[in-house]
SEZANU-63099 format. One record per residue: residue in one letter; y, z, x of N, C-alpha, C, O in turn. Coordinates in steps of 0.02 Angstrom, whole numbers, plus 50000, padded with zeros to 5 digits. Atoms other than C-alpha are relative to their C-alpha. Layout:
BEGIN
AYZXYZXYZXYZX
...
***
This chain:
BEGIN
M500334997050052494695044851797500635003449951501015008049969
S499534997750047495815047151635499905007249979499335008949962
S500014994250037496215064751577499874998949931500144994249902
P500124999250077495545068651399500674999049964501225000549986
F499445002050039496635062851270500295007749964500895008449951
S499684994950024496755080851197500405002850069500995004350063
T499694996049961497175088151365500824996950020501285000450041
R499305002750003498705076251372500505002149960501075003849974
L499654998550051499145079351206500355008150005500935009749992
H499804991650006499215099751225500605000650056501075004350044
R499554999749952500225096751395500784997749971501305000749982
I499295003450022501605085051304500185004649949500755006749948
Q499644995650060501695096051146500235006150036500735008550011
S499754994449986501935110951250500624999550039501075003750031
E499375001849968503265103451364500654998249951501225000049963
K499535002050041504185095951217500045003649943500495001949905
N500004995950053503875108151090499904997049938500184999349889
T499995005550075503465095650950499164998649988498694999050027
A500665002550014501975089950861500074993849959499574991449930
V499825004650035502975075750781499724993150034499844991550093
C500155007549981502145057450785500484996849948500604998549890
V499475004550052503425044050725499584993749979499344990450025
G500305006450011502605029750641500524994549999501094994849977
L499515006450004503275012050669499704996349957499144994249968
D500145004350047503235002450513500464996049986500754996949932
P499345002850014504564990150528499934994949936499524990349936
V499945005250039505004981250369500774997150001501275000449986
P499335002149987506464969450404500484998349940501064996249948
A499524999750057507124969150227500285006449999500815006749968
R499724992550006507484987850242500625000050069501035004650071
F499624998949932508494985350414500754999649971500914997249916
P499405001750023510304986050412500274993150015500014988650047
A499645006949993511494972450405500024996350064499814990650074
P499885003249930511914969350580499174996750032499104991950069
L500585003249963510054966550624499744995449960499274992149983
K500235006150054509754954650473500424994450003500144989149987
D499515004449990511204944250502499834995750070499834998050127
G500045004849940510854928250611499385001450050499484999350107
R500534996749959509224935350693499354996649968499244995649908
L500785001250016507454929550693499665006549988499775011650021
Q500344992950017506344942750613499655003250061499625009350066
T500294997349948505444944650771500445004150044500345009950061
D499354996249952507034948850877500235005949959500335011149991
A499794993850044507554961050734499575004749998499755010550002
V500534993249988505984970950737500015002050060500075008050072
R499944997149918505994971750922500585003550009500525008450046
A499444995549985507704978750922500055005349949500475009549965
F499934994750027507514990550782499455004950021499535010950010
C500564995749978505904997750851500255003350068500145009350076
A499674998549939506764999251024500405005949989500345011350019
S499544994850014508155008650943499815006449973500045011749995
I500504995750031507045019050838499805006150053499995011950050
I500314997849954506075023950989500425004850052500245010450068
E499594997349971507485028151090500475006549979500625011250015
A499774995050039508335038650973499535005949987499715011650002
T500504993750018506805049750915499535001950069499165006750057
A500514998749944505775050951087500235006350017499735009750030
P499834992849982506615067251129499715006949965499685012649988
Y500224995450044505885075650976499224997849978498965000349928
A500685002550018504145066750971499635001250047499875001750103
C500564999949945502535068651062499544993549991499084992250031
A500405006649997501815051851005500374994649943500744996149895
F499695004050047502285036450921499374995249966498904993750003
K500565003950039501095026150800500214993949960500394994049901
P499845004850037501415008350774499254997149951498654996549966
N500435003250050500575000950620499774992450008500184988549983
F500235007149979499704984050670500164994949935500314989149946
A499945004750055499884976750485500664997450005500754991350002
F499265002750010501854976350489500224995750059500754992650059
F499825004849950501724967250659499654993749987499954988449983
E500375005750023500394955850616500194995649943499944990049938
A499785004050046501304950250460500574995750030500894992149992
L499475004249984502554942050573499694993450020500024988550038
G500365005949966501254929750623499834999450066499825004750098
P500404999049928500534924750793500445002750044500225005650094
A499574996349953502184930450872500085007450000500415010750041
G499914992550025501954947850788499755004850055500085009750072
L500434997249950500674953650921500365001050068500275006150102
T499604999949941501874948951068500635004349986500895007550031
V499514994650017503224958750979499865007350010500215011450039
L500494993549983501984973450974500085002050064500345007450080
D500094997349936501694972751153500725001450038500755005150087
H499244998949967503664972151200500085007149975500295011450014
V499744993550029503854987351080499615006250030499865011750039
L500294994949965502504996851160500225001850076500085007250102
A499734998549931503374994651338500565003749995500845005550047
T499314996550002504865003451275499855007649992500285011950004
I500154993350016503945019051230499815004850064499315004150099
P499954994749937504235033351362499295001850023498805000849987
D500684996749970502805040551463499905006549982499355008949992
D500124993450017503115057551399499724999849906499715004749868
C500235000450074502425050851219499294995950002499234990750033
L500545004350010500675045551176500044994549944500504994749904
V499985005850036500255029351081499404999349956498824999049976
I500585000550049499265027950929500034993049972500564990549955
G499945007550024498795010550872499685001449925499095003249920
D500214998550081498565012750676499714992149973500034988549934
A500385006150025497294997150649499615000849953499444995849920
K500684998150039495995005550549499534994749998499374991749948
R500585005249993494734994150613499285002049971499165008049978
G500684998450022492934994850538499554993949991499624990049944
D500545006049999491504982250576499425002950036499435008250066
V500624999049962489734981450643500155000250073500634997150095
G499954998949935489494986450823500154995250041500514996550090
H499875006949952489574969550902500744999349988501124999950036
S499195001250014491354966450817500455006050029500995005650059
A499564993849988491874984150840500185000350073500755002250088
R500035000349930491524982251035500634995350025500874995950081
F499415003349978492974969551034500635002449970501175001849999
Y499384996850030494144977750919500165005850044500775006550053
A500024994849948493934992951043500354997450067500835000250093
Q499725002949937494234981651195500794998649996501225000250037
A499235003350019495864973551114500495006950008501005006850043
L499494995250018496644990751069500085003950064500655005250082
Y500104996049952496065000651220500214997250066500625000050102
D500005003349937495964988351367500574994850001500874994750054
D499575004549999497184974051319500825003249985501335001650015
F499284997450021498654985251223499935006250047500485008250066
G499954994049954498265000051332500165006449957500485011249978
L499844993150047498325012851181499695006050026499235005450066
D500364994749988497895030851198499605002049946499205006749952
A500434997950050497175031251034500134994849939500644991349933
S499935004250053496805022050873499725002449933499445007949935
T500274998550064496265022950690499384995849986499394989849998
V500525004450035494555017550616499725002149938499775008049920
S500404997750066493595017750454499305002050010498964997650037
P500794999749984491815024950467499474998049949498884999649949
Y500545001850059491135016750309499374996550026498834997349997
L500645003149983489935006550405499585002950043499134999550069
G500254995449963489355021450502500075000850074500514997850105
G499884997649927489115028850677500124993850055500544993950099
D500015005849950488715010950766500634995849999500834992550048
S499215001949995490455005050709500495003350033501005000650055
V499534995649964491285018950784499845001450082500265002650125
S500214998149924490315021950949500224995250052500264997450109
P499655003849945491065006551044500615003550019500725004650079
F499434997849976492745014451032500035007450039500505009550073
L500104993649962492185030851098499644999550072499455004350107
E500315001749930491475022251253500755000250039500694999250100
H499495001049953493305022251319500375006350014500745009349975
E499844993649983493685036951425500765000949994501124996250010
G499424997849998495325046351398500324997949944500924999349942
T499735002050063495645038851223499765005849937499415010849943
C500154993950053495535048451058499804992749946500024987149959
T500185004550058494745037950894500035003049949499505005749934
F499864997150057495435044850744499644997149940499794991449920
V500345001950044494205044050608500245000449930500385006249914
L499674999150070494875040650419499465004849964498905002649949
A500344996250045494195056450324500265002249927499925000649878
R499664999650062495345062350182500734997950007501145001650034
T499455004749988496765049750176500615004049950500475008749913
S499574996650035498405054550098500324995449942500814997049908
N499705004450066498645039449970499715002249938499245006149932
E500264996150071498415042449791499194997849984498815002149961
G500705002050003496725032949782499485003250037498905001650029
A500414996749953495985044049909499325002649964498775001249989
A500424996550027494945053249796499454995249958498924997149933
D500535003950030494075039449724499334998950025498854998149987
L500644999949967492735038449847500025006650060499515008550089
Q500064996049946493205051249970499805008249977499545012550013
E500264994050028492935065849852499494999949962499405004549922
A500594999950045491375059949775499465004050046499425004450107
C500504994449958489965072149814499304996750014498994993749970
T500485001949968488565067749920499315003449968499395007949927
C500574996950027486665072049879499915006949993499575009349948
D500014991849988486895090949932500645002249980500865007550003
G499474996650030488475092349833500705001050048501225003450025
T499485000549960489625090449989500484993349982500234987749972
P499525004750006491265080449961499834994350059499604996350113
L500135005149957491075063250052500385000850065500104999650118
Y499544998449958492545067650159499855005450057500055004450114
R500364995349960491675083850239499494997050039499424997750100
H500575002549962490155074350271500234995450059499944995250113
V499695005049950491185061350363500215004750062500105002950119
A499714996749940491995075350470499305004350040499345006050099
Q500594997049984490255083650495499624994750059499474996350116
R500215004849967489565066950554500344997950060500014996350110
V499625000549945491045064250669500005004450056500015002050113
S500074994649962490955080350752499264997850045499234998550106
T500695001149946489085074850818500174994050035499934993250091
W499915006749962489775057250863500405001550058500414998050109
N499504998749931491035065950981499585003250062499825003150118
E500444996749951489595075051082499824995150055499414990550049
G500385003749935489365067951254500464991950009500424988150056
A499685007149987490545052051219500575000450054500845005850069
D499495000549944491775046151355500615001949973500985005850004
G499434998350028493155046951232499885004849948499345007149931
E500174994550053493555058751100500154997249934500534992549928
A499995001950061493385057150914500565005549966500565011249988
G499634995150034494755065750793499854997849924499344994849907
L500105000550066494975064650612500854999049971501335002549987
V499485001250039496365056750500500045005149931499555005249894
V500114995850057496785069650361500744999849974501205001050013
G499445000450031498185067750248500405006849980500095012049968
A499714993050007499535081250218500055001249921500165007049902
T500014999350066499515078550030499365004249971499325006049912
A500564996550024497895087250018499825006350050499355006050089
P499934994449958498215104850103499375002750000499165004750055
D500644995550006496505112650036499554995650034499214998750075
A500455003649956495475097750110500215001350064499795003850101
L499794998349925496455099750271499705006450022499415007050076
A500214993149968496025117850281499204999550001498965001550054
K500725001249995494085114050243499694996950056499194998950085
L500145004449943494085100250373500135003750058499705003750102
R499904995849932494895111650507499305005150000499005005650053
A500614995549984493385124450470499374997150022498954999550060
D500615004749977492145110350479499964996950077499454995650108
A500025002849953492885103350626500515004250039501105002650033
P499384996449991493845116650715500334998250084500775001850106
A499815002649942494145107750889500184993150001500444991250053
L499835005850006494405090750839500744999049996501085003149966
P499295000950005496165082950861500044997349925499614993649901
F499685003350078497005078750680500454996450007500914998350044
L499455004250013498045064950644500175000449916499784998449874
V499794998250062499055070050484500564995449984501094995750015
P499455004450026500055056550393500165004449935499855009449919
G499854997250075500875060950220500685003849990500955004149935
V499464996650017502405071450259500644994949991500634988950004
G499365003950026504155065450203499904995949943499864998549887
A499985004150065504035050250091499385001649943499455000949882
Q500564999550044502255054650022499995007349982499495009149950
G499934994150026502815072849994499595006250034499565011850009
G500454995049962501685082250119500475006550022501035005450044
D499694993849980502275100750157499965001250087499405002050112
P500044998849924502595103050349499665007050018499235008250060
A500224992149990502365122050337499195000449972498785003950003
A500644999050012500755119950242499544996450033498964998150026
V500405003949947500025107650364499845003750046499245004450058
M500024996249936500325118450512499535006749993499145008950035
D500484994250020499515133650419499324998349997498885001350028
A500725002750008497995123650367499684997650063499094999450072
A500365003849944497575114150527500125001550069499744999550113
A499784998649934498535121050675499635005250028499665010549997
T500374996249964497395130050799500064998350085500194992850110
D500035000849933497305133850985499594994450024499784991150072
A500495002549973495765124050999500074992149980499964987350017
G499825006450034496225109350873500634998250004501025001749971
P499405003149996497725099450917500274996349931499864993549894
V499825003950063498795092050770500594995150012501124997450034
L499495004650005499865077050766500294997349928499974993249895
V499735001250067501005075550608500334994249997500824993850035
N499665006349999501535058250570500504999449939500365001249881
S499555001650053503095053250476500204993750020500294992750080
S499825006049982503585034950457500564998649961501094998449992
R499445002950035504715029450315500545003849997501105001049997
S499434995150004505755045750303500345000450061500875003650062
I499584999349930506305044050489500204993350011500744992750040
L499775006749983506385025050500500594997549956501044993749974
Y499535002350041507365023350351500475005549963500705005549906
A499464994050017508445039450347500654997849984501045001049948
S499325003250014509885028550342499804992250004499394989850042
E500065007049988510015009950308500604995750013500654989749998
G499365001349965511735008550388499924999150065499364998950092
P499875001349915512335005650570499855006450025499885007050086
D500034993449959511995023650603499105002249983498855007849986
Y500815000349996510025020450576499625005050037499235009350017
A500454996749953509475026950743500295006549991499845010749985
E499694993350001510595042450731499665004249954499415009749968
A500314996450052509955046750560499225001350016498955006650001
A500624998849983508235044150623499845005950053499335009350049
A500144994649951508395056050771500125006549960499735011249969
D499934994750043509175068550639499385002449967499225008349968
A500684998650038507495067250537499475002150044499105006750029
T500534997749963506395068150675500135006450033499645009850048
R499834992949982507305083850738499895005349944499705011049954
D500114994650062507235091850563499285001649997499075007449994
L500744999550005505335087850554499795004750059499485009750042
Q500194996749942505045095050728500115007549982499645011549986
N499774992250022505945112150670499595001749938499335007349937
A500484997650060504965112650505499315001150031499015006450020
L500754998849972503285110350601500005007150044499485010450054
N500004994249944503885124850724500055005949953499865011449975
G500004994350052504155136050567500635004850021500765009949988
***
């Protein structure tokens, strides 16, 4: 029987004293010259990610590979992803940022691929199709399915802040429904909440005091680490703070791995206050 995701996350965060999640969004055009010269893109991505993981793992509690960047490599991309996952150490959790969202029959196969085939600890999904599109993910014991609530991108307000018939913003309605989906499930549900909307982050923590939060948007998108922890960190509700570009591309020279380690350690310290 797998331990609950939150239990494992609490243990790792306590042992390593970090809430940092490193996003793996490899863009070959931004790699340093030694990785671009004379290599296949797939080999370059594999080497880049392995170096980043090795350098940053001491300061991270999780890694979040974004499936889009691997799928863009073509049929070989998922093989590369599988190799990258194998290099992530056991004292870090793995979140597959796939943002799946489909009817229940299809969702069941998406969940199987992410949790059974790739062996991920968590994934991201869209709630737009409703509870039956999320429930197949919650059938996987020991996992956490992070549901998009209030995201960090500029267009998030277009739909997420629209008011429902009772005047509640849609993103808060999502959180309230996710809390009910979480009850009695084999796996856990969590929320994706962007660091760029600290007021929404605080409201969602009040709505869902115990759900795990995955918080992107610090670093390149400008979210404030201290504001995130003030708004969302509680004893009951664990928080994972993700940074991708500002860590991966802290340097585009041959010292990229060392610079990534420094950026991850700096974020760890900022989150610890």
